[in-house]
C-alpha positions as MATLAB code, in Angstrom:
seq = 'MKHLAELLTNAAQYSPNAEAVVYDDTSVTYWELDERSNQVARILQDLGVRRGDRVGLLMEKSPENLAALFGILKAGAGYVPLPLADPPARICQLIADCGMQILCATSLQIQKLDLASHATLEHVIVLGDQYDAQVDGLHVYSWSAVEKTSSECLSFSVGREDLAYVIYTSGSTGKPKGVMINHGGVLDMVAWATEYFELGPQDRIANVAPLQFDVSVFDIFSSVAARATLLPVPAIVCAFPYRLAEFLAAQSITFLFSVSSLMVNLVLKGSLGRHDLSALREILFGGEFFPLSSLQALVRDVPSARFHNLYGVTEATVLSTCHTFTAAPSQPIHVGPAVATTRIHVVDDGGRPVPADREGEIWISGPAIMQGYCGMADETERAFSSTAADRTADVAYRTGDRGRLDSQGNLHVIGRRDQMVKHRGYRIELSEIESVLGEHSDVAEVAAFCGGDDDSEPGLWVAVATTASDQELATHCAEKLPVYMVPGKFHRLDALPHTATGKVDRNQTMQLLRPFQRTLGNDPLSPGAMIQK';
ca = [
    -174.560  155.460  -13.977;
    -170.955  154.266  -14.236;
    -169.310  155.307  -10.977;
    -170.245  154.830   -7.321;
    -169.328  158.399   -6.408;
    -172.119  159.609   -8.701;
    -174.534  158.296   -6.067;
    -173.249  160.902   -3.630;
    -173.135  163.796   -6.101;
    -176.730  163.050   -7.124;
    -177.878  162.912   -3.483;
    -176.125  166.220   -2.750;
    -177.796  167.812   -5.762;
    -181.348  166.637   -5.071;
    -181.331  166.425   -1.238;
    -178.536  168.766   -0.096;
    -179.911  169.378    3.404;
    -180.997  165.806    4.146;
    -179.070  163.916    6.832;
    -176.562  161.623    5.150;
    -174.813  160.330    8.280;
    -175.629  160.467   11.977;
    -172.913  159.264   14.337;
    -172.992  159.881   18.088;
    -174.020  163.546   18.346;
    -172.771  164.457   14.873;
    -175.064  164.916   11.873;
    -173.691  165.508    8.367;
    -175.848  166.509    5.394;
    -175.414  165.181    1.872;
    -174.065  168.566    0.789;
    -171.445  168.540    3.551;
    -170.427  164.946    2.885;
    -170.063  165.669   -0.834;
    -167.900  168.728   -0.197;
    -165.644  166.911    2.273;
    -165.181  164.007   -0.139;
    -164.238  166.492   -2.879;
    -161.546  167.925   -0.620;
    -160.072  164.476    0.057;
    -160.223  163.649   -3.671;
    -158.314  166.803   -4.601;
    -155.576  166.034   -2.071;
    -155.289  162.528   -3.546;
    -155.164  163.804   -7.117;
    -152.461  166.306   -6.162;
    -150.489  163.357   -4.776;
    -150.674  161.651   -8.168;
    -153.402  159.062   -7.567;
    -154.421  157.366  -10.822;
    -157.155  154.974  -11.960;
    -156.784  151.589  -10.326;
    -154.525  152.734   -7.477;
    -155.306  151.463   -3.979;
    -155.698  153.813   -1.041;
    -155.972  152.473    2.504;
    -158.550  153.338    5.171;
    -157.668  152.693    8.806;
    -160.090  154.254   11.275;
    -163.273  153.738   13.269;
    -166.702  154.428   11.769;
    -167.274  158.168   11.396;
    -168.415  160.823    8.908;
    -164.726  161.487    8.118;
    -164.308  157.830    7.226;
    -167.140  158.072    4.695;
    -165.804  161.347    3.295;
    -162.441  159.672    2.735;
    -164.068  156.601    1.166;
    -165.989  158.672   -1.397;
    -162.952  160.925   -1.905;
    -160.872  157.893   -2.846;
    -163.505  156.827   -5.373;
    -163.757  160.348   -6.824;
    -159.986  160.398   -7.297;
    -160.317  157.256   -9.414;
    -158.766  154.819   -6.929;
    -160.120  151.833   -5.045;
    -160.424  151.949   -1.265;
    -158.835  149.252    0.899;
    -160.355  148.962    4.398;
    -157.766  147.737    6.892;
    -159.045  145.846    9.978;
    -158.523  147.896   13.130;
    -158.385  144.849   15.394;
    -155.698  143.056   13.383;
    -152.153  142.835   14.770;
    -149.855  145.561   13.382;
    -147.793  142.939   11.543;
    -150.845  141.748    9.606;
    -151.952  145.297    8.750;
    -148.467  146.007    7.437;
    -148.653  142.821    5.391;
    -151.848  144.048    3.702;
    -150.306  147.468    2.976;
    -147.387  145.815    1.223;
    -149.514  143.187   -0.511;
    -151.622  145.670   -2.476;
    -148.785  148.089   -3.222;
    -150.439  150.853   -1.217;
    -148.786  154.266   -1.548;
    -151.311  156.361    0.404;
    -153.018  155.633    3.723;
    -155.917  157.554    5.306;
    -155.914  156.970    9.066;
    -156.429  158.574   12.449;
    -153.467  159.737   14.510;
    -154.163  156.951   17.012;
    -153.834  154.266   14.339;
    -150.742  155.892   12.832;
    -148.971  155.681   16.185;
    -149.620  151.920   16.372;
    -147.858  151.096   13.117;
    -144.243  151.272   11.986;
    -145.230  153.053    8.772;
    -141.728  154.194    7.926;
    -140.704  150.595    7.301;
    -142.943  150.255    4.232;
    -141.210  150.606    0.918;
    -144.469  151.245   -0.970;
    -146.098  153.762    1.378;
    -145.339  157.418    0.598;
    -148.153  159.563    2.024;
    -150.436  159.529    5.078;
    -153.595  161.635    5.385;
    -154.739  162.127    8.974;
    -158.530  161.946    9.233;
    -160.705  163.889   11.655;
    -158.011  165.291   13.955;
    -154.714  167.118   13.887;
    -151.373  165.341   13.859;
    -148.206  167.405   13.915;
    -145.677  164.605   14.320;
    -143.490  163.585   11.406;
    -142.971  160.054   10.129;
    -139.535  159.386    8.664;
    -139.670  158.992    4.906;
    -143.412  159.843    4.649;
    -145.385  162.959    3.795;
    -148.100  163.542    6.429;
    -151.176  165.677    5.706;
    -153.256  166.843    8.645;
    -157.035  167.228    8.599;
    -156.620  171.019    8.571;
    -154.845  170.684    5.203;
    -157.805  168.736    3.872;
    -160.269  171.364    5.128;
    -158.354  174.153    3.350;
    -158.556  172.381   -0.007;
    -161.106  173.357   -2.651;
    -164.442  171.555   -2.360;
    -165.502  172.060   -5.964;
    -166.865  168.970   -7.693;
    -164.456  166.830   -9.712;
    -165.084  165.097  -13.010;
    -165.026  161.292  -12.910;
    -162.782  159.446  -15.330;
    -163.564  155.870  -14.334;
    -166.256  153.420  -15.402;
    -168.111  150.280  -14.424;
    -165.137  147.975  -14.997;
    -162.711  149.984  -12.867;
    -161.693  149.019   -9.335;
    -163.973  150.208   -6.516;
    -162.507  148.435   -3.478;
    -160.306  145.616   -2.211;
    -161.523  143.587    0.753;
    -159.190  141.012    2.298;
    -160.364  137.558    3.317;
    -158.612  134.641    4.960;
    -156.382  132.645    2.618;
    -155.829  128.889    2.473;
    -152.061  129.321    1.981;
    -151.701  131.411    5.127;
    -151.679  134.638    3.101;
    -154.794  136.857    3.099;
    -156.488  137.272   -0.287;
    -157.447  140.728   -1.541;
    -160.771  140.514   -3.414;
    -160.953  143.224   -6.113;
    -164.492  144.415   -6.938;
    -165.441  146.872   -9.689;
    -168.007  149.684   -9.737;
    -170.498  147.929  -12.018;
    -171.174  144.980   -9.729;
    -171.927  147.249   -6.771;
    -174.114  149.566   -8.861;
    -176.199  146.616  -10.097;
    -176.657  145.337   -6.539;
    -177.618  148.798   -5.257;
    -180.118  149.359   -8.077;
    -181.796  146.044   -7.289;
    -181.772  146.619   -3.501;
    -183.249  150.129   -3.518;
    -186.161  148.909   -5.636;
    -186.708  145.539   -3.945;
    -186.584  146.885   -0.385;
    -188.331  150.130   -1.378;
    -185.572  152.204    0.197;
    -186.128  155.941    0.297;
    -185.278  159.205    2.095;
    -187.476  158.196    5.031;
    -185.274  155.204    5.885;
    -182.751  155.081    8.712;
    -180.206  152.364    7.973;
    -178.096  150.861   10.752;
    -174.511  150.178    9.685;
    -173.462  147.370   12.015;
    -170.696  145.827    9.907;
    -167.137  147.197   10.078;
    -165.742  148.624    6.862;
    -163.576  145.599    6.104;
    -166.680  143.380    6.071;
    -168.553  143.547    2.771;
    -172.009  144.023    4.323;
    -170.833  147.621    4.862;
    -170.698  148.007    1.069;
    -174.415  147.288    0.935;
    -175.198  149.623    3.842;
    -173.228  152.610    2.588;
    -174.058  152.653   -1.102;
    -177.705  151.576   -0.774;
    -178.234  154.329    1.788;
    -176.707  157.014   -0.430;
    -178.552  155.766   -3.530;
    -181.870  156.062   -1.649;
    -180.876  159.406   -0.077;
    -181.609  157.753    3.263;
    -179.804  158.338    6.575;
    -176.929  156.038    7.508;
    -176.324  155.462   11.210;
    -172.966  153.741   11.831;
    -173.257  151.724   15.041;
    -170.227  152.130   17.359;
    -168.285  148.911   17.883;
    -168.873  149.026   21.639;
    -172.643  149.050   21.031;
    -172.442  146.108   18.620;
    -170.561  144.125   21.264;
    -173.505  144.130   23.696;
    -176.863  142.836   22.355;
    -178.979  144.779   24.854;
    -177.243  148.047   23.965;
    -177.697  147.302   20.268;
    -181.412  146.706   20.809;
    -181.590  150.035   22.679;
    -179.850  151.733   19.765;
    -182.268  150.281   17.205;
    -185.234  151.528   19.219;
    -183.866  154.947   20.214;
    -182.748  155.770   16.669;
    -185.977  154.515   15.026;
    -183.993  152.228   12.735;
    -186.015  151.013    9.749;
    -183.436  148.783    8.038;
    -180.967  146.298    9.533;
    -178.546  143.971    7.728;
    -176.256  141.766    9.790;
    -174.700  138.332   10.032;
    -176.848  135.610   11.533;
    -174.718  135.209   14.672;
    -175.328  138.821   15.710;
    -179.070  138.410   15.115;
    -179.086  135.257   17.249;
    -177.342  137.145   20.063;
    -179.944  139.905   19.766;
    -182.682  137.325   20.220;
    -181.015  135.524   23.128;
    -179.554  138.485   25.027;
    -181.115  141.671   23.655;
    -184.560  141.445   25.296;
    -186.133  142.578   22.034;
    -189.648  142.404   23.474;
    -188.819  145.214   25.914;
    -187.968  147.701   23.154;
    -190.140  149.603   20.720;
    -188.932  148.294   17.362;
    -192.080  149.198   15.453;
    -190.082  151.338   12.997;
    -187.967  148.337   11.946;
    -189.484  147.153    8.665;
    -186.671  145.200    6.940;
    -184.296  142.706    8.594;
    -181.636  141.037    6.438;
    -179.312  138.299    7.604;
    -176.951  135.657    6.269;
    -173.425  134.390    6.569;
    -174.059  131.547    8.989;
    -176.609  128.963   10.033;
    -179.567  130.538   11.879;
    -181.058  128.150   14.484;
    -184.755  127.670   13.780;
    -185.894  128.407   17.343;
    -184.025  131.719   17.392;
    -185.408  132.661   13.983;
    -188.936  131.972   15.160;
    -188.336  134.139   18.242;
    -187.008  136.983   16.073;
    -190.139  136.956   13.910;
    -192.281  136.960   17.062;
    -190.373  139.839   18.707;
    -190.341  142.117   15.637;
    -193.771  141.613   14.032;
    -193.510  144.829   12.004;
    -190.651  143.549    9.837;
    -190.135  141.569    6.687;
    -187.275  139.077    6.913;
    -184.717  138.218    4.245;
    -182.365  135.218    4.272;
    -179.393  135.945    1.996;
    -176.537  134.067    0.393;
    -173.415  135.569   -1.096;
    -169.634  135.588   -1.151;
    -167.195  138.488   -1.081;
    -166.002  137.539   -4.580;
    -169.509  138.145   -5.985;
    -170.270  141.560   -4.438;
    -171.942  140.931   -1.089;
    -175.109  138.994   -1.948;
    -176.349  136.731   -4.731;
    -179.724  135.377   -3.569;
    -182.572  136.526   -1.329;
    -185.504  134.710    0.290;
    -188.212  136.940    1.823;
    -190.789  135.889    4.413;
    -192.976  137.391    7.134;
    -194.369  134.374    9.018;
    -192.247  132.316   11.403;
    -190.913  129.272    9.496;
    -191.649  125.788   10.777;
    -188.613  124.217    9.119;
    -185.146  125.321    7.921;
    -185.422  127.833    5.103;
    -183.677  128.219    1.764;
    -181.835  131.342    0.612;
    -184.053  132.154   -2.363;
    -183.471  132.820   -6.065;
    -180.712  134.877   -7.678;
    -180.931  138.681   -7.464;
    -179.990  141.613   -9.704;
    -177.728  140.580  -12.614;
    -176.397  137.507  -10.805;
    -176.806  133.939  -12.034;
    -176.543  130.852   -9.822;
    -175.347  127.475  -11.135;
    -175.104  124.126   -9.371;
    -172.655  121.822  -11.126;
    -171.056  118.404  -10.741;
    -167.329  117.766  -10.319;
    -166.871  118.196  -14.069;
    -168.530  121.603  -14.130;
    -171.729  120.309  -15.772;
    -175.143  121.580  -14.555;
    -177.014  119.070  -12.406;
    -180.805  118.517  -12.443;
    -183.098  120.321  -10.007;
    -182.786  119.102   -6.400;
    -179.456  117.394   -7.157;
    -176.530  118.430   -4.954;
    -173.425  120.005   -6.474;
    -170.992  122.893   -6.172;
    -172.400  126.432   -6.326;
    -170.975  128.643   -9.068;
    -171.872  132.331   -9.555;
    -171.692  134.293  -12.801;
    -172.597  137.767  -14.008;
    -171.152  141.294  -13.759;
    -170.940  141.082   -9.961;
    -168.048  138.621   -9.831;
    -164.650  139.976   -8.831;
    -161.829  141.154  -11.070;
    -159.565  138.722   -9.258;
    -157.341  138.389   -6.198;
    -154.843  141.190   -5.716;
    -151.403  140.043   -6.895;
    -152.440  136.361   -6.989;
    -152.799  135.369  -10.645;
    -152.693  131.622   -9.985;
    -155.317  131.813   -7.230;
    -157.504  133.935   -9.503;
    -157.264  131.460  -12.355;
    -158.203  128.565  -10.087;
    -161.196  130.522   -8.767;
    -162.885  130.777  -12.166;
    -164.176  128.200  -14.589;
    -161.698  129.463  -17.193;
    -158.526  131.563  -17.137;
    -158.760  135.036  -15.679;
    -157.246  136.478  -18.871;
    -160.076  135.154  -21.042;
    -163.151  135.708  -18.903;
    -166.547  136.499  -20.418;
    -169.958  137.201  -18.929;
    -170.616  133.459  -18.800;
    -167.504  132.593  -16.820;
    -168.369  131.676  -13.236;
    -166.717  132.015   -9.852;
    -166.345  128.699   -8.048;
    -167.566  129.270   -4.507;
    -166.566  125.927   -2.993;
    -170.004  125.783   -1.357;
    -172.284  122.787   -1.814;
    -175.975  123.220   -2.509;
    -178.939  122.468   -4.747;
    -181.486  124.419   -6.775;
    -185.099  123.345   -6.386;
    -187.626  123.345   -9.231;
    -188.619  126.958   -8.427;
    -185.017  128.178   -8.706;
    -184.478  128.591   -4.966;
    -181.004  127.835   -3.676;
    -180.540  125.484   -0.708;
    -177.039  125.730    0.826;
    -175.675  122.509    2.297;
    -172.102  123.214    3.356;
    -168.492  123.490    2.237;
    -166.243  121.236    0.202;
    -163.028  122.612    1.729;
    -161.775  124.005    5.035;
    -163.502  127.379    4.968;
    -165.943  128.232    7.763;
    -167.885  131.258    8.922;
    -167.322  132.364   12.522;
    -168.923  135.501   14.000;
    -169.681  136.632   10.456;
    -166.077  136.397    9.239;
    -164.937  134.015    6.542;
    -162.039  131.952    7.834;
    -159.774  129.443    6.143;
    -158.913  126.926    8.851;
    -155.702  126.170    6.991;
    -154.529  129.747    7.632;
    -154.780  129.112   11.386;
    -152.933  125.821   10.908;
    -150.239  127.573    8.875;
    -149.625  130.203   11.559;
    -149.530  127.661   14.390;
    -147.235  125.484   12.304;
    -144.653  128.294   12.438;
    -144.334  127.851   16.221;
    -141.111  126.023   17.033;
    -142.820  123.679   19.546;
    -145.755  122.641   17.324;
    -145.313  119.332   15.537;
    -148.803  118.921   14.041;
    -152.061  120.854   14.144;
    -155.620  120.637   12.830;
    -158.092  123.495   13.240;
    -161.874  123.119   13.586;
    -164.973  125.214   14.170;
    -167.639  123.776   16.451;
    -169.162  124.056   19.898;
    -170.951  122.375   22.743;
    -174.711  121.834   22.574;
    -175.659  125.080   24.322;
    -172.762  127.354   23.355;
    -171.846  129.472   20.368;
    -169.597  127.572   17.936;
    -165.971  128.483   18.517;
    -162.565  127.929   16.952;
    -160.383  125.230   18.449;
    -157.390  123.161   17.431;
    -156.010  119.720   18.000;
    -152.272  120.075   18.398;
    -149.174  118.013   19.122;
    -147.008  120.364   21.170;
    -145.222  121.018   24.454;
    -146.144  124.716   24.422;
    -148.700  126.100   26.880;
    -152.123  127.420   25.885;
    -150.939  130.949   26.658;
    -147.895  130.583   24.431;
    -150.007  129.292   21.552;
    -152.655  131.995   21.976;
    -150.026  134.738   22.125;
    -148.330  133.380   18.994;
    -151.668  133.441   17.132;
    -152.590  136.911   18.406;
    -149.356  138.332   16.990;
    -150.199  137.157   13.468;
    -153.957  136.687   13.220;
    -157.043  138.880   13.723;
    -158.699  138.401   17.092;
    -161.650  136.538   15.534;
    -159.223  133.897   14.191;
    -157.447  133.141   17.477;
    -158.588  129.707   18.698;
    -160.388  129.594   22.016;
    -159.333  126.050   22.912;
    -156.222  123.934   22.403;
    -156.624  120.169   22.739;
    -153.383  118.202   22.982;
    -152.593  114.839   21.455;
    -149.253  113.045   21.438;
    -149.675  112.770   17.672;
    -152.495  113.418   15.238;
    -153.908  110.444   13.297;
    -153.068  110.197    9.596;
    -154.670  108.794    6.457;
    -153.016  106.179    4.275;
    -151.546  108.989    2.140;
    -149.906  110.604    5.161;
    -152.301  113.527    5.584;
    -153.844  114.434    8.941;
    -157.053  112.428    9.303;
    -159.540  115.117   10.339;
    -162.436  112.732   10.869;
    -160.392  110.477   13.132;
    -159.053  113.513   14.996;
    -162.611  114.629   15.693;
    -163.516  111.181   16.969;
    -160.618  111.274   19.417;
    -161.816  114.606   20.750;
    -165.551  113.844   20.983;
    -165.456  114.001   24.806;
    -164.341  117.636   24.493;
    -166.630  118.677   21.613;
    -170.036  117.052   21.858;
    -171.333  118.884   18.779;
    -169.267  119.877   15.774;
    -172.205  121.207   13.768;
    -170.156  123.985   12.206;
    -167.159  121.878   11.247;
    -166.625  121.836    7.494;
    -166.578  118.043    7.445;
    -169.705  117.658    9.544;
    -173.157  117.050    7.972;
    -174.455  119.901   10.125;
    -172.320  122.505    8.383;
    -174.207  125.417    6.861;
    -172.351  128.320    5.300;
    -174.768  130.874    3.894;
    -172.428  133.630    2.847;
];
């Protein structure tokens, strides 16, 4: 198999009447989903979409969203999920950054954006509803036009090395980075996952992650490969742990993959013991440190399940290692050995492998590593152990994570070597927050951190030299950053301490603010840091 869309055509051929997607009160079979995706693909081909083009997706979870996603792949393009909660200015930045000419969106999202101002954008396809308004300079296609298009199957002209999707992550320069992933890496991961987790048509897979978060890649394509049923969880349900627990029980969910922070909230606030979760047989988590007490409670509350602690980065196709267990651990756990076609390396500062149990930087190699960063040749070259133009199967992606491999080949993640953190499942470059705040006219100096008090969830906060109010700073951030990157606290200093070379002294800054932050366990410079994805 060379193309992700083949997963859907195969499912439609062998299980045409099986439920592919269930969302709210809507159920769509594999045959229906395949036909709808063919219609979207034909519209895109008529608009001139070619191999390697990027087509945007801007809408809530829905069957139409999935039809558009597979339609984009069938047309030979890569899909680009745009974050719904991002400020319009940031969404527009992503559209321009990847040279997007076509956007698939709902009418509600179209009305929020000044689409006519984009030099690259030429066409908009309205998903799931009718939209009769015109947008100056753009061709708008309503959902009725899609439904009138032929649903006959298309031939695929792309292969394993072609672009499948672009997912944007926070960038250290203040500019988001578009991670370009090919079909082959996802297909290898899906082949491994369906066998390892014994996924099949009887499974009901909860899709908790939004489309712009790469866990959704695992959910969607593993579900279709197994001819299982995908149940996208509405964002409002995900926001309330008790409602999410109700959803898992009422929908007889068998498979759940989420970031650790959401799982911790389920344990603390979801009253799992009050719900019948006996159908839930596989629980996967990663992305952040999982407190041992909460992990033990999760194992106790869902005795029917196997548990899997994962490690991965967006640049290496979702996940790279997996550790499976069924009994409650008595001490912090590792993230397991490498999976699928992935290889894990721990190296010293010179790129040389270190002995077992010796700490070093984690590198990842194999077919799963990204093509590169969209439009960022220099960043791409720095990300690999050799130039992007001369990569081979043995060239590795430098994760920036610190860890060690034990004698059994299990990876133990220790922390970060830079300013990247994980907060609420999202990867965040603290320097991007600093860059945005530094644009404020009343900010002289700023240093961003991730940490929390002893009995609270770690949060984002900044030390800042400014005369601006908290509200002014928060509003400035909200206009340019996603909501999950807006700091929750602003601590003022007359001036930030500096090192002998003139840089902001982060350690000294933390010491000055200890009365405000008793525990900085998630700060990238703290020994307590643990980034697992």
